[in-house]
N, C-alpha and C positions, 0 to 999 in steps of 0.2 A: 428477160427473166419476168419482170414485173406484169407483162401482159399475160403470161401463162399463168403466173399467180392468182392474177385476179381472175380469170377464166375459172380456173379451181374453185378459189374464195366464192365466187359469185353461185356455181353449182351446188357449194356447201351451204351456202347463207339460204338460199332457197325454201327451205323445209321449216327455218327457223326466224325467218324474219324479213321485212320489207327493206330491201334496200332503196332509199331515198334520192341520194346523188353519189355521181363518183368524180373526183376531182385529181387530175393527172397534173403535180407542180414539176417543174422542171427550171431548176436555177443555175445561172452561169456566174461565178466569182469573176470580176472586173480585175481583182488583184492578183489572183492565181489561176493556171489554166485549169480551172477545176469545175465539174459539173455535176449536180447532185439530181436526183429525180425521186418521185414520191407519189404515190395515191392513196387518196383519203376516200374510204367509204362510210357514209351515213346508212346507219339501220336502225330501224324502229321496229318493236314486236309486231305490230299489226297496220293496216292503211288507214287508221281513224287520225284524223286531226285534233285529237286532244292532247292535253298535259299529260304526257307520258315519257317514261324513260327513252332516251335514245343512245346510241353509242356512234363513237368515231374510230374507225379501224383507220389505222394507219399501215402502208407496206412500204420499207425501206430496203432497198439492195445494200448490201455491207460491202463496204470498199475490201477490193483485192479478195474477196471469197464467193462462192457460189452458193450464197445464201441471202436470204431476204429474213429481216427482223419485222413481226407482225407485231403491232400495239394496238390494244384496245382500250378506250376511255368508256366507260357506261354513266352518264349522267342522271341522276334523278332530281329534277327540278320540284322545289316547293315541300321537301320532306323539311319538319320544321322541330322536331323534337330531337334532342341528343341522344335519347335512350332509343328513338326509333332508326338512327344512323348507327348504332353498336348493335342493333338486333339484325338491321341490315348487312352489316360486314360478317357478322356471325354465320348468316344462312349463306353469304357469297363465299366466305372460306370453305364452306362445305363441297362447293361447286368446282372452285378455284382455289387450292390451298394458299399459293403465292399470290394474292390479291390483296391490293393497297387501298386505302380509303382517304381520301381528300375532303374535307369539308370548306366550304366556301360560304362567306358570311358578308353580307354587303350592309353597312347601315349609312344612312343619310345625316343623320345625327347620333350625337353619341348615346349609345343606350336604346335605340330605336333600330329594330331590325328590319330591314327594307326587302332583303331578299336573301334567300337561304338554300344552297342546294349541296349535294352529296355527289361526290365522284369515285368509282371505283376502276381501277386501273390494274393491267398486267401484260405482260410482253413474253414471247418466245420467240426462238429461230427456226427455220423452217431451211433444209439444203434446196438448191434449184433442182426440179423435176427434170433429169437429164437422162437418167437412166431408169430401167423398169423397177430396180429397188428403191430409188431414191422417189420415184414418181409415186409407188405405193405407199410411202412413208410420208411424203407431201400432203397427200389426199387424207390419209389418216390423221393426221395433226388437224389439216383445217377441217375435217369432219367433227371432230372432237371439239375445235375451238368454236366452230359455228352452233353444235349443239349446247356448249355451256354457255355462249354468248346470248342466245335465245333464253335458257333458262334464267340469266340475270337480268336480261329486259323485262322477264316476266314475274321478278321478285317484289 
């Protein structure tokens, strides 16, 4: 299922961003007879190597269901003002209404800001594309996701 979802996502993202890396993780529990799999996709808006927003997209198959969770995190490095973060969140909510915002601050000394970043994230669930109807729904959902992700990367 993950492979099929990745193929559809790859096609959907091709017009909205540049895939920088794709990682497949498989974990096997030593205590329980359980294995988990996940695909992580790193995406930027363009091929430039500058300080630009980047997205991390996670694909998780849901246990005991023919569905996959898609989670996106878009990191905006270097945004310094709280007002700018609030404006970014407002603009992002126009694109994806249920997006959340996390501010990350790193201080090396009290009161001295060394690093600041903003992360937007959202997720949704897509059914496994095993019939024509679910395949069309999956493609539509991932096409809309890719378009939204491309717009969020360009904010």
